[in-house]
C-alpha positions as CSV (number, residue, x, y, z in Angstrom):
1,M,3.9,14.8,8.5
2,L,4.9,11.4,6.8
3,K,1.9,9.2,7.5
4,E,-0.2,12.4,5.5
5,R,1.8,12.3,2.7
6,V,1.5,7.8,2.3
7,E,-2.8,8.4,3.1
8,E,-2.8,10.5,-0.1
9,V,-0.6,8.1,-2.3
10,I,-2.7,5.1,-1.2
11,D,-5.8,7.0,-1.9
12,K,-4.9,7.4,-5.6
13,I,-4.1,3.8,-5.6
14,R,-7.1,2.9,-4.1
15,P,-9.5,3.2,-6.8
16,V,-7.6,0.7,-8.6
17,L,-7.9,-1.8,-5.9
18,Q,-11.4,-1.5,-5.7
19,A,-11.9,-2.2,-9.0
20,D,-10.8,-5.6,-8.5
21,G,-12.7,-6.0,-5.5
22,G,-10.0,-5.0,-2.9
23,N,-9.1,-2.5,-0.8
24,I,-5.7,-1.5,1.0
25,E,-5.7,0.0,4.8
26,L,-2.5,2.0,6.1
27,V,-2.0,0.4,9.6
28,D,1.5,1.6,10.4
29,I,4.8,3.2,9.5
30,V,7.9,2.5,11.6
31,D,11.5,3.2,10.0
32,G,10.5,4.2,6.7
33,I,8.5,0.9,6.6
34,V,4.8,1.4,5.4
35,K,2.7,-1.7,6.9
36,V,-0.7,-2.1,5.2
37,R,-3.3,-4.7,5.3
38,L,-4.9,-5.8,2.0
39,K,-8.5,-6.5,2.1
40,G,-11.4,-7.6,0.0
41,A,-10.4,-9.6,-3.2
42,C,-6.4,-8.4,-2.4
43,A,-6.4,-10.3,0.9
44,G,-6.5,-13.9,-0.7
45,C,-5.4,-13.2,-4.3
46,A,-2.2,-15.2,-5.5
47,G,-1.0,-11.7,-7.2
48,A,-1.2,-9.4,-3.7
49,Q,2.6,-9.8,-3.1
50,M,3.2,-8.2,-6.5
51,T,0.7,-5.9,-6.6
52,L,1.8,-4.8,-3.1
53,K,5.4,-4.4,-4.3
54,M,5.5,-3.3,-7.8
55,G,2.0,-1.4,-7.3
56,V,1.7,0.3,-3.6
57,E,5.5,0.5,-3.2
58,K,6.8,1.5,-6.5
59,A,3.9,4.5,-6.4
60,L,4.8,5.1,-2.7
61,K,8.6,5.5,-3.0
62,E,8.4,7.6,-6.3
63,E,6.7,10.3,-4.5
64,I,7.9,10.0,-1.0
65,P,11.7,9.3,-0.7
66,E,11.7,8.4,3.2
67,V,9.4,5.0,2.5
68,K,12.1,2.1,2.4
69,S,9.4,-0.8,1.6
70,V,6.2,-1.7,2.1
71,E,4.9,-4.7,4.3
72,S,1.2,-6.4,4.4
73,V,0.3,-7.2,7.9
74,Q,-2.8,-9.4,9.1
């Protein structure tokens, strides 16, 4: 199932975010768009959007072709 596959990839990324005092939570997946919530230091970080697109989205798209994009939600 798509949700489990997305969670597996997020679990691989999570230690990198935690090392910087942040975290990530999967909120929902709608039509290939993965909605996540950045937490801790990542929530207010100036580089959060870059982390989201260049890190999280890239990793998800590489492993799961069905993923179209990743968006941050509050």
